[in-house]
TORKE-682755 format. One record per residue (C-alpha): residue number from 1; x negated, y negated, z negated. Coordinates in steps of 0.25 Angstrom, whole numbers, plus 2048, in hexadecimal, padded with zeros to 3 digits. Example, Ala and Ser with C-alpha at 12.3 -4.5 7.8 and 13.67 -1.06 7.14 Angstrom:
BEGIN
k 1, c1 7CF, c2 812, c3 7E1
k 2, c1 7C9, c2 804, c3 7E3
//
This chain:
BEGIN
k 1, c1 325, c2 7B0, c3 36C
k 2, c1 31F, c2 7A2, c3 370
k 3, c1 317, c2 79A, c3 36A
k 4, c1 31F, c2 79C, c3 35E
k 5, c1 318, c2 79D, c3 34F
k 6, c1 31E, c2 7AA, c3 34A
k 7, c1 324, c2 7AE, c3 33A
k 8, c1 329, c2 7B9, c3 333
k 9, c1 32F, c2 7BC, c3 327
k 10, c1 334, c2 7C6, c3 31F
k 11, c1 341, c2 7C7, c3 318
k 12, c1 34A, c2 7D1, c3 310
k 13, c1 357, c2 7CB, c3 30C
k 14, c1 362, c2 7CE, c3 30D
k 15, c1 368, c2 7C4, c3 305
k 16, c1 364, c2 7B7, c3 30E
k 17, c1 363, c2 7AB, c3 306
k 18, c1 35E, c2 79E, c3 308
k 19, c1 350, c2 79F, c3 304
k 20, c1 34F, c2 7AA, c3 30F
k 21, c1 356, c2 7A0, c3 318
k 22, c1 34D, c2 796, c3 315
k 23, c1 33F, c2 79E, c3 317
k 24, c1 344, c2 7A3, c3 325
k 25, c1 347, c2 796, c3 32B
k 26, c1 338, c2 791, c3 326
k 27, c1 332, c2 79D, c3 32B
k 28, c1 33A, c2 79A, c3 339
k 29, c1 335, c2 78D, c3 33B
k 30, c1 327, c2 793, c3 33C
k 31, c1 32A, c2 79B, c3 346
k 32, c1 331, c2 7A7, c3 34C
k 33, c1 335, c2 7AF, c3 341
k 34, c1 336, c2 7BC, c3 340
k 35, c1 33D, c2 7C2, c3 332
k 36, c1 33A, c2 7D1, c3 32D
k 37, c1 347, c2 7D6, c3 325
k 38, c1 342, c2 7E1, c3 31C
k 39, c1 349, c2 7EE, c3 31E
k 40, c1 350, c2 7F1, c3 311
k 41, c1 347, c2 7FB, c3 30C
k 42, c1 33C, c2 7F2, c3 30B
k 43, c1 346, c2 7E8, c3 306
k 44, c1 34A, c2 7F2, c3 2FB
k 45, c1 33C, c2 7F6, c3 2F8
k 46, c1 338, c2 7E9, c3 2F1
k 47, c1 347, c2 7E1, c3 2ED
k 48, c1 354, c2 7E8, c3 2EE
k 49, c1 35C, c2 7F1, c3 2F8
k 50, c1 360, c2 7E6, c3 303
k 51, c1 370, c2 7E5, c3 304
k 52, c1 36F, c2 7E5, c3 312
k 53, c1 368, c2 7ED, c3 31D
k 54, c1 35B, c2 7E8, c3 324
k 55, c1 363, c2 7E8, c3 330
k 56, c1 36E, c2 7DE, c3 32B
k 57, c1 361, c2 7D4, c3 325
k 58, c1 35B, c2 7D6, c3 334
k 59, c1 36B, c2 7D0, c3 338
k 60, c1 36C, c2 7C6, c3 330
k 61, c1 35A, c2 7C2, c3 32F
k 62, c1 35B, c2 7C1, c3 33F
k 63, c1 369, c2 7B8, c3 33E
k 64, c1 360, c2 7AE, c3 335
k 65, c1 35C, c2 7A0, c3 33C
k 66, c1 34D, c2 7A0, c3 33D
k 67, c1 34B, c2 7AE, c3 340
k 68, c1 346, c2 7B2, c3 34D
k 69, c1 343, c2 7C1, c3 34B
k 70, c1 347, c2 7CB, c3 340
k 71, c1 33F, c2 7D9, c3 33F
k 72, c1 342, c2 7E5, c3 337
k 73, c1 338, c2 7E4, c3 32A
k 74, c1 334, c2 7F1, c3 327
k 75, c1 329, c2 7EF, c3 31A
k 76, c1 328, c2 7E1, c3 311
k 77, c1 31A, c2 7E2, c3 317
k 78, c1 318, c2 7D9, c3 324
k 79, c1 30F, c2 7E4, c3 329
k 80, c1 318, c2 7E6, c3 335
k 81, c1 31E, c2 7DB, c3 337
k 82, c1 312, c2 7D1, c3 338
k 83, c1 30B, c2 7DA, c3 341
k 84, c1 315, c2 7DD, c3 34B
k 85, c1 318, c2 7CF, c3 34C
k 86, c1 30D, c2 7C7, c3 348
k 87, c1 315, c2 7BA, c3 342
k 88, c1 30E, c2 7AC, c3 342
k 89, c1 311, c2 7AB, c3 333
k 90, c1 319, c2 7B3, c3 329
k 91, c1 325, c2 7AB, c3 320
k 92, c1 325, c2 7B1, c3 313
k 93, c1 329, c2 7AC, c3 301
k 94, c1 31F, c2 7AA, c3 2FC
k 95, c1 324, c2 7B2, c3 2F1
k 96, c1 31E, c2 7BD, c3 2F8
k 97, c1 310, c2 7B8, c3 2EF
k 98, c1 311, c2 7BE, c3 2E3
k 99, c1 31A, c2 7CD, c3 2E0
k 100, c1 31B, c2 7DA, c3 2E9
k 101, c1 319, c2 7D3, c3 2F5
k 102, c1 30C, c2 7CD, c3 2F4
k 103, c1 307, c2 7D8, c3 2FA
k 104, c1 310, c2 7D7, c3 305
k 105, c1 30B, c2 7C9, c3 308
k 106, c1 2FD, c2 7CD, c3 308
k 107, c1 2FE, c2 7D6, c3 313
k 108, c1 305, c2 7CA, c3 318
k 109, c1 2FC, c2 7C1, c3 319
k 110, c1 2F1, c2 7CB, c3 31F
k 111, c1 2FA, c2 7CF, c3 328
k 112, c1 2FB, c2 7C1, c3 32D
k 113, c1 2ED, c2 7BF, c3 32B
k 114, c1 2E9, c2 7CB, c3 336
k 115, c1 2EE, c2 7C1, c3 341
k 116, c1 2F1, c2 7B3, c3 33B
k 117, c1 2FD, c2 7B4, c3 334
k 118, c1 301, c2 7AA, c3 32B
k 119, c1 30B, c2 7AA, c3 31F
k 120, c1 316, c2 7A0, c3 31C
k 121, c1 318, c2 79F, c3 30D
k 122, c1 323, c2 798, c3 309
k 123, c1 32B, c2 795, c3 2F9
k 124, c1 333, c2 7A1, c3 2F4
k 125, c1 343, c2 79D, c3 2F3
k 126, c1 346, c2 79E, c3 2E5
k 127, c1 353, c2 79C, c3 2E2
k 128, c1 35E, c2 79F, c3 2D8
k 129, c1 36A, c2 7A6, c3 2E3
k 130, c1 35F, c2 7AC, c3 2E9
k 131, c1 35D, c2 7B5, c3 2DE
k 132, c1 36C, c2 7B5, c3 2DC
k 133, c1 36C, c2 7BB, c3 2EA
k 134, c1 363, c2 7C5, c3 2E9
k 135, c1 369, c2 7CA, c3 2DB
k 136, c1 378, c2 7C9, c3 2E2
k 137, c1 370, c2 7D1, c3 2ED
k 138, c1 36B, c2 7DA, c3 2E2
k 139, c1 376, c2 7DD, c3 2DD
k 140, c1 37E, c2 7E1, c3 2EA
k 141, c1 374, c2 7EB, c3 2EC
k 142, c1 378, c2 7F2, c3 2E2
k 143, c1 385, c2 7F3, c3 2E6
k 144, c1 389, c2 803, c3 2E5
k 145, c1 390, c2 803, c3 2F5
k 146, c1 382, c2 7FB, c3 2F9
k 147, c1 37A, c2 804, c3 2F0
k 148, c1 37F, c2 813, c3 2F3
k 149, c1 37B, c2 813, c3 302
k 150, c1 36C, c2 80E, c3 300
k 151, c1 367, c2 81B, c3 2FC
k 152, c1 36C, c2 822, c3 309
k 153, c1 366, c2 815, c3 312
k 154, c1 357, c2 816, c3 309
k 155, c1 358, c2 823, c3 30D
k 156, c1 35B, c2 822, c3 31C
k 157, c1 351, c2 815, c3 31E
k 158, c1 345, c2 81A, c3 316
k 159, c1 345, c2 829, c3 318
k 160, c1 340, c2 82B, c3 309
k 161, c1 343, c2 824, c3 2FC
k 162, c1 340, c2 824, c3 2ED
k 163, c1 347, c2 824, c3 2E2
k 164, c1 343, c2 821, c3 2D2
k 165, c1 348, c2 826, c3 2C6
k 166, c1 34F, c2 81C, c3 2C0
k 167, c1 359, c2 81E, c3 2B2
k 168, c1 35B, c2 810, c3 2AD
k 169, c1 35F, c2 804, c3 2B1
k 170, c1 34C, c2 7FD, c3 2B0
k 171, c1 34A, c2 80B, c3 2B7
k 172, c1 352, c2 808, c3 2C2
k 173, c1 349, c2 7F9, c3 2C6
k 174, c1 33F, c2 7FF, c3 2C4
k 175, c1 345, c2 809, c3 2CD
k 176, c1 349, c2 7FE, c3 2D5
k 177, c1 33D, c2 7F2, c3 2D5
k 178, c1 330, c2 7FA, c3 2D3
k 179, c1 32A, c2 7F9, c3 2E0
k 180, c1 31B, c2 7FA, c3 2E5
k 181, c1 315, c2 7F5, c3 2F1
k 182, c1 30B, c2 7FD, c3 2FA
k 183, c1 304, c2 7F8, c3 307
k 184, c1 30E, c2 7ED, c3 309
k 185, c1 319, c2 7F8, c3 306
k 186, c1 322, c2 7F5, c3 2FB
k 187, c1 327, c2 804, c3 2F4
k 188, c1 334, c2 804, c3 2EA
k 189, c1 33C, c2 810, c3 2E6
k 190, c1 34A, c2 811, c3 2EF
k 191, c1 351, c2 815, c3 2E5
k 192, c1 355, c2 81A, c3 2D6
k 193, c1 358, c2 828, c3 2D2
k 194, c1 360, c2 82A, c3 2C3
k 195, c1 35B, c2 838, c3 2BD
k 196, c1 363, c2 83F, c3 2B5
k 197, c1 356, c2 843, c3 2AD
k 198, c1 353, c2 838, c3 2AD
k 199, c1 360, c2 832, c3 2A7
k 200, c1 361, c2 83D, c3 29E
k 201, c1 352, c2 839, c3 299
k 202, c1 357, c2 829, c3 295
k 203, c1 360, c2 82F, c3 28D
k 204, c1 357, c2 839, c3 285
k 205, c1 362, c2 845, c3 28D
k 206, c1 35D, c2 851, c3 293
k 207, c1 360, c2 852, c3 2A1
k 208, c1 36A, c2 85D, c3 2A1
k 209, c1 377, c2 854, c3 2A8
k 210, c1 378, c2 84F, c3 298
k 211, c1 378, c2 840, c3 29D
k 212, c1 389, c2 840, c3 2A4
k 213, c1 38A, c2 838, c3 2AF
k 214, c1 392, c2 82A, c3 2A7
k 215, c1 385, c2 82A, c3 2A3
k 216, c1 37C, c2 82C, c3 2AD
k 217, c1 385, c2 820, c3 2B4
k 218, c1 381, c2 817, c3 2AA
k 219, c1 372, c2 818, c3 2AE
k 220, c1 376, c2 817, c3 2BF
k 221, c1 37E, c2 80B, c3 2BC
k 222, c1 373, c2 805, c3 2B3
k 223, c1 369, c2 807, c3 2BD
k 224, c1 373, c2 801, c3 2C9
k 225, c1 375, c2 7F6, c3 2C2
k 226, c1 368, c2 7F0, c3 2C5
k 227, c1 362, c2 7F9, c3 2D1
k 228, c1 365, c2 7F7, c3 2E0
k 229, c1 35F, c2 805, c3 2E4
k 230, c1 367, c2 813, c3 2E8
k 231, c1 368, c2 81C, c3 2DD
k 232, c1 36A, c2 82A, c3 2DC
k 233, c1 36B, c2 832, c3 2D2
k 234, c1 369, c2 840, c3 2CB
k 235, c1 377, c2 846, c3 2CA
k 236, c1 371, c2 852, c3 2C7
k 237, c1 379, c2 85F, c3 2C9
k 238, c1 387, c2 857, c3 2CC
k 239, c1 38C, c2 85D, c3 2C2
k 240, c1 39A, c2 864, c3 2C5
k 241, c1 39F, c2 861, c3 2D1
k 242, c1 3AD, c2 85B, c3 2CE
k 243, c1 3A1, c2 850, c3 2C5
k 244, c1 39A, c2 84E, c3 2D2
k 245, c1 3A6, c2 848, c3 2DA
k 246, c1 3A6, c2 83E, c3 2D0
k 247, c1 397, c2 839, c3 2CD
k 248, c1 395, c2 839, c3 2DC
k 249, c1 3A3, c2 82D, c3 2DC
k 250, c1 39D, c2 827, c3 2D1
k 251, c1 38E, c2 827, c3 2D7
k 252, c1 394, c2 821, c3 2E5
k 253, c1 39A, c2 819, c3 2E1
k 254, c1 38E, c2 810, c3 2D6
k 255, c1 388, c2 812, c3 2E0
k 256, c1 37D, c2 81C, c3 2DF
k 257, c1 379, c2 822, c3 2ED
k 258, c1 375, c2 82F, c3 2E9
k 259, c1 378, c2 839, c3 2DD
k 260, c1 36F, c2 849, c3 2DF
k 261, c1 375, c2 854, c3 2D9
k 262, c1 36E, c2 862, c3 2D8
k 263, c1 371, c2 870, c3 2D7
k 264, c1 370, c2 875, c3 2CB
k 265, c1 37C, c2 879, c3 2C0
k 266, c1 37D, c2 87B, c3 2B2
k 267, c1 376, c2 873, c3 2AA
k 268, c1 36D, c2 868, c3 2AF
k 269, c1 35E, c2 86A, c3 2AC
k 270, c1 352, c2 861, c3 2B4
k 271, c1 34E, c2 86A, c3 2BF
k 272, c1 33F, c2 868, c3 2BD
k 273, c1 343, c2 872, c3 2B3
k 274, c1 345, c2 87B, c3 2BD
k 275, c1 349, c2 889, c3 2BB
k 276, c1 344, c2 888, c3 2AD
k 277, c1 351, c2 881, c3 2A8
k 278, c1 35B, c2 88C, c3 2AE
k 279, c1 361, c2 882, c3 2B8
k 280, c1 36B, c2 889, c3 2C1
k 281, c1 36F, c2 883, c3 2D0
k 282, c1 37C, c2 881, c3 2D5
k 283, c1 37F, c2 88A, c3 2E2
k 284, c1 381, c2 883, c3 2EE
k 285, c1 390, c2 885, c3 2F0
k 286, c1 392, c2 87E, c3 2E2
k 287, c1 388, c2 871, c3 2E5
k 288, c1 38D, c2 870, c3 2F2
k 289, c1 39A, c2 86C, c3 2ED
k 290, c1 397, c2 864, c3 2E4
k 291, c1 38F, c2 85D, c3 2F0
k 292, c1 39A, c2 85B, c3 2FA
k 293, c1 3A4, c2 858, c3 2EE
k 294, c1 398, c2 84D, c3 2EB
k 295, c1 399, c2 848, c3 2FA
k 296, c1 3A9, c2 848, c3 2F9
k 297, c1 3A9, c2 840, c3 2EE
k 298, c1 3A3, c2 835, c3 2F5
k 299, c1 3A8, c2 827, c3 2FB
k 300, c1 399, c2 823, c3 300
k 301, c1 392, c2 82B, c3 30C
k 302, c1 386, c2 823, c3 305
k 303, c1 385, c2 82B, c3 2F6
k 304, c1 37D, c2 836, c3 2F9
k 305, c1 37E, c2 845, c3 2F1
k 306, c1 370, c2 84B, c3 2F0
k 307, c1 36F, c2 859, c3 2EE
k 308, c1 362, c2 85D, c3 2E5
k 309, c1 35E, c2 86D, c3 2E9
k 310, c1 35A, c2 874, c3 2DB
k 311, c1 355, c2 881, c3 2E2
k 312, c1 345, c2 87C, c3 2E2
k 313, c1 346, c2 879, c3 2D4
k 314, c1 34E, c2 886, c3 2CF
k 315, c1 345, c2 890, c3 2DA
k 316, c1 34F, c2 894, c3 2E1
k 317, c1 347, c2 891, c3 2EF
k 318, c1 344, c2 888, c3 2FB
k 319, c1 350, c2 890, c3 302
k 320, c1 35A, c2 88F, c3 2F8
k 321, c1 358, c2 87F, c3 2F6
k 322, c1 35A, c2 87E, c3 306
k 323, c1 365, c2 886, c3 306
k 324, c1 36B, c2 87D, c3 2FB
k 325, c1 365, c2 86E, c3 300
k 326, c1 36D, c2 872, c3 310
k 327, c1 379, c2 876, c3 309
k 328, c1 379, c2 86C, c3 2FE
k 329, c1 376, c2 864, c3 30B
k 330, c1 383, c2 86A, c3 312
k 331, c1 38A, c2 866, c3 306
k 332, c1 38A, c2 857, c3 30A
k 333, c1 37A, c2 853, c3 302
k 334, c1 377, c2 846, c3 304
k 335, c1 367, c2 84C, c3 301
k 336, c1 360, c2 856, c3 2FB
k 337, c1 357, c2 855, c3 2F0
k 338, c1 34D, c2 861, c3 2EF
k 339, c1 345, c2 863, c3 2E2
k 340, c1 33B, c2 86C, c3 2DD
k 341, c1 333, c2 86B, c3 2CD
k 342, c1 326, c2 86E, c3 2D3
k 343, c1 319, c2 865, c3 2D5
k 344, c1 317, c2 86B, c3 2E3
k 345, c1 320, c2 866, c3 2EE
k 346, c1 31F, c2 870, c3 2F9
k 347, c1 32D, c2 876, c3 2F4
k 348, c1 333, c2 868, c3 2F6
k 349, c1 32C, c2 865, c3 303
k 350, c1 330, c2 876, c3 308
k 351, c1 340, c2 86F, c3 307
k 352, c1 33F, c2 864, c3 30C
k 353, c1 336, c2 86A, c3 319
k 354, c1 342, c2 874, c3 31A
k 355, c1 34D, c2 86A, c3 316
k 356, c1 34A, c2 862, c3 31F
k 357, c1 347, c2 86B, c3 32D
k 358, c1 357, c2 86D, c3 32B
k 359, c1 35A, c2 861, c3 324
k 360, c1 355, c2 853, c3 32A
k 361, c1 360, c2 84B, c3 324
k 362, c1 364, c2 84F, c3 315
k 363, c1 35C, c2 846, c3 30C
k 364, c1 353, c2 84C, c3 303
k 365, c1 34D, c2 848, c3 2F5
k 366, c1 342, c2 84B, c3 2ED
k 367, c1 33D, c2 849, c3 2E0
k 368, c1 32F, c2 84A, c3 2DE
k 369, c1 32E, c2 84A, c3 2CE
k 370, c1 327, c2 859, c3 2CD
k 371, c1 320, c2 859, c3 2DD
k 372, c1 31D, c2 849, c3 2DA
k 373, c1 30E, c2 84A, c3 2E3
k 374, c1 317, c2 848, c3 2F2
k 375, c1 317, c2 839, c3 2F7
k 376, c1 324, c2 833, c3 2FC
k 377, c1 31E, c2 832, c3 309
k 378, c1 31B, c2 841, c3 30B
k 379, c1 32A, c2 844, c3 305
k 380, c1 32F, c2 83A, c3 310
k 381, c1 329, c2 844, c3 31B
k 382, c1 32E, c2 84F, c3 314
k 383, c1 33C, c2 84B, c3 317
k 384, c1 33F, c2 848, c3 309
k 385, c1 34A, c2 83B, c3 308
k 386, c1 348, c2 835, c3 2F8
k 387, c1 33E, c2 838, c3 2EF
k 388, c1 344, c2 837, c3 2DF
k 389, c1 339, c2 835, c3 2D2
k 390, c1 344, c2 837, c3 2CA
k 391, c1 33E, c2 833, c3 2BE
k 392, c1 332, c2 82D, c3 2BC
k 393, c1 338, c2 820, c3 2B5
k 394, c1 339, c2 826, c3 2A7
k 395, c1 330, c2 831, c3 2A9
k 396, c1 325, c2 825, c3 2A9
k 397, c1 32E, c2 81C, c3 29E
k 398, c1 32D, c2 827, c3 293
k 399, c1 31E, c2 828, c3 293
k 400, c1 31F, c2 81A, c3 292
k 401, c1 328, c2 817, c3 289
k 402, c1 323, c2 822, c3 27E
k 403, c1 314, c2 81E, c3 280
k 404, c1 31A, c2 810, c3 27D
k 405, c1 320, c2 816, c3 26F
k 406, c1 314, c2 81D, c3 26D
k 407, c1 30B, c2 813, c3 26E
k 408, c1 315, c2 809, c3 266
k 409, c1 315, c2 815, c3 259
k 410, c1 306, c2 816, c3 25B
k 411, c1 303, c2 806, c3 259
k 412, c1 30D, c2 803, c3 250
k 413, c1 30E, c2 7F6, c3 25A
k 414, c1 314, c2 7F3, c3 269
k 415, c1 308, c2 7EC, c3 26C
k 416, c1 302, c2 7F8, c3 272
k 417, c1 30D, c2 7FD, c3 278
k 418, c1 310, c2 7EF, c3 27F
k 419, c1 301, c2 7F1, c3 287
k 420, c1 302, c2 7FC, c3 28D
k 421, c1 30F, c2 800, c3 290
k 422, c1 31C, c2 7F5, c3 28E
k 423, c1 31D, c2 7EA, c3 299
k 424, c1 31E, c2 7D9, c3 292
k 425, c1 32A, c2 7D9, c3 28B
k 426, c1 32C, c2 7CA, c3 296
k 427, c1 32D, c2 7D5, c3 2A1
k 428, c1 336, c2 7DF, c3 29C
k 429, c1 340, c2 7D3, c3 299
k 430, c1 33F, c2 7CE, c3 2A6
k 431, c1 33C, c2 7DB, c3 2AD
k 432, c1 34C, c2 7DA, c3 2AF
k 433, c1 352, c2 7D0, c3 2B5
k 434, c1 35D, c2 7C7, c3 2B0
k 435, c1 36A, c2 7C5, c3 2B9
//
């Protein structure tokens, strides 16, 4: 490049509208423009999962008038592109002066100051039509055929993903939208886990498969109506094989990404009761038959049937757990969930090591409810692909609600409870946007 000034700007949108075109043209007037296209994972971490892949969006960006170069941007922060390209100008809308992107802006300014670059900000385009386009794109992202395969793609791209428990529309929105920023990186949950324990608890019923499948479908639909992230369903034992086949077809049809079934029979009790509840493990051939029949019922290759091995919970030993896991994979399981009720993660670590020695590809799932000291980075190093936080929203919500009720009873008015535990009423009224 000659003496022409260089310009960099970042985009994530897969719905290109007039506001994007205008700012791109204005950026190109400053010099030779390079556009950084945010990866799918980055876009999903602060907005919604894009309808188009990063590769497709890069092709679109490269065809826009004024764009000289296109690069993939792996982080919402600007450190990598600015240090690699050292552009004279960085262009952005002025909307990032406040909100979650404010730290990204501050980092960008520091990086530009290192070599004398300049930040150019243009007024952000506020337009009702753009808002309608985004609402339409969000609705499109929740369509079952687009949503179903998202779990597999995220695992393939990220290696390890996280899922937060959701038991109604509101907790689904919490799992969907909650984000934190650390060191220029935005962290969000990748998907949602719909637990039979939490679904039963919200209805005031014990976790013994008492809530029928029709009722559980209502919960699933309630969550899926207001979210776009992939969903994994806790399928308990899966029931009779003949019933499981229809369950799989129903879940696949409405866009659920995966079901996890455990290898137990008889009256279901929560696994953390262990041997105290007199739980009985299914035999290997019968459970393998259930998996294979479920697989045969599928219409797509996207839906995942994940087998939950209860051998460690029921104190049947490591060899039994491994034998079952390999048999279930052979029968067609897309993944294996290994569980334990011990606080120490040693036996889970051993299982992961020995499983990965023979199988490098099958998805491994953990639910670190008891063994909760292990970080996600450590799980990834040990070959785990999915970490599920299985009941934390309901376990944290109940104590807060109980404390609020007790405070009102004790004080005989609501003032103290309002101040200590409650959102302002105006925030509740505007929490869920209309339309």
